[in-house]
N, C-alpha and C positions, 0 to 999 in steps of 0.2 A: 381354034382360032380366037374364041372369046377369052381363053386362058392367056394367050399371048398379049391380047389387048390389055387385060388387067395387069399383067406383069409390066408391060410398057408404061402404063399410066402410073403404076406404083413407083417405077424408077424415076419418071419425070417429077412426080410429087416429092420424092426423096431428094433429088438434085435441087429442086426449088426450095425445099426446106433448108438445106445446107446453105444456099446462097442468101436466103432471106432472113434466116434466124442464126445459123451457125457462124457465118462470117462476122456480122455485127457483134455477136457474143464474144468471139475470139478477140476482136479489136478491143472491146471493153475490158476483158480479162488481162490482156497484155499491158494495157495502160496502168493497171494497178501495180505491175512489176516495174515498168519503166514509165514513170509519169510524164505527161505532156507538159512542156514548159514553153512560154513565149517571153522573149526579152525584146525590148524596144529601145530605140535611140531617136530622140526628136529634138535636136539642137543644130545650130550652125546651118540652117536651111536644108537639113536632111531629115527624112522620116523613114526609119529603117525598122524592120522586125525580123526575128528569127524564131521559128516555131519548130520544136523537135521533141522527141521522146527520149528521156534520159535514163539509160540503163546504169546499173551499179556494177562495180568490179567483182564483188563477191568472191575474192580470193583467186580469181582467174588471172592468167597471163593475158593481158589485153592486146597490146600491139605486138605483132609477130606471132600471136597465138589465136585468141578469139577473133581478132581482126588481122588477117594476114597482111604482111608487107607486100607492096607492089601489085595490089589488086584493088579494083574499085569497091569502095565501101559506101553503103547507103547513108552513112554518117548519122548514127543514132539507131533507135529501135522503132518497131512498128512501121508507120508510113514514112516516106521520105521526108527529110527536113525541108522546110520551106523558108526561103529568104525573100523578103519583100522590100523594095525601095520605091518611094513615091516619085522620086526624081532621078534623072541619070546621075550616076556616080562613077568614080574611077576606082578600080581594084588594081593596086600597084599603078601601072601606066595604061591600063586598058579600060575603055568605057563599057559600063554595064547599063543598058537602057532601063528606064522605069519599068517595073513589072514584078511579078512573083515567079520565083524560080525554084526548082528542086536543087538541093545542095549536096554534092557528092565529093568524096575525097579519095585519093590514092595514097595511103600512108607509106612512107619510106623510113628507113632508119635515121636519115639525116635531113630529109626534106619531104614535103607532101605536095601533091598536085591538088588544087582546089578547083572544082568544076561547078559552074552555074548553068543549069539546063532549063530550057523553056517548057518542057513537059513535066507534069507531076503525076507519075503513075500511082495507082491505088495503093499498092503495097511496097513496091520498089524492089522486091526480090521474088524469085520463084519459090513457091512452097515446096515443090518436089526436090529442090536442091538443098533444102534445109537452111535457106537464107544465104547460101554461098554465091548464088548466081543472081546478078541484078537484072532489072527490066529496063534499065536506062537506055534511051535511044541516043546513040553517039551523035547522030546527025542533028539533034536538037541542042547540042552544047553551044551555049552563047559565048562563054568566056572560060578560059582555062589559064591558071597561073600556078607558079610553084613558089612555095614559101619554106623557109628553114623550120625545123622542129627543134625544140629544146627539152632537156631533161629537167624535171622538177625535183626539188630536194625531198619533198614529201608526197605521199600517195594521195591522189584525188579519187575518192571512192566512187563518186557519181559523175557521169559525163556532164560537162558544163560548156555552154556556148553563150558568151556575153559580149557586150560592146565595152571596150576599154578605151578611155580617152585621157591621155596625159598630154604629151606634146603632139600626138598623132592619134587618130581614131583607128582602132583595130577591131575586127571580129576575132575574139580569142576563143579557141577551143582547147579544153584540157580534160584529160582523163588518165587515170593511173599515174604514171610519172612522166607523161608527155604533154607538151603544149605547143600549139602553133598560133601565130598571130597574122591575120590577113589585113594589110593596110587598106584603108578606105579614105578616099578624098572626094571633095565636091567637084 
């Protein structure tokens, strides 16, 4: 009986060690490979930010390969991408209330679905699925829109999410030879 007690305590200690030391270590190591980036936009009465981990192409087929078409993507590496707006804004013609959201996409060959979700899970994917299965709660989707994708003439080696403002403000995502632009209005 004492032997079983010691085995049980050893297993509990091992599990605690994995969660308290192993998980933070894994997050730190993955951010060396896919660095964390924050971009902001603070003009025209808007205060926006996008925080994501930016993986590199590294010779891989990205869209339709590493990132499958027609499947929900955590959009970036490591933890889910976070989009924050200090005031209500419009994404295309739909209102997104002020707040912080997890940012998900469903890449397609000609267009992408863009999803703003009110929950921000720790990792965004299940570890046992090798990152292929997301932990997104569909019921927490606040806004879903579809935008066209375009082919780039040159390869973008690292995932980029920036705010572009010419005649219209966009959240622009580009990687490999694909780009999408999500229109944002006050």
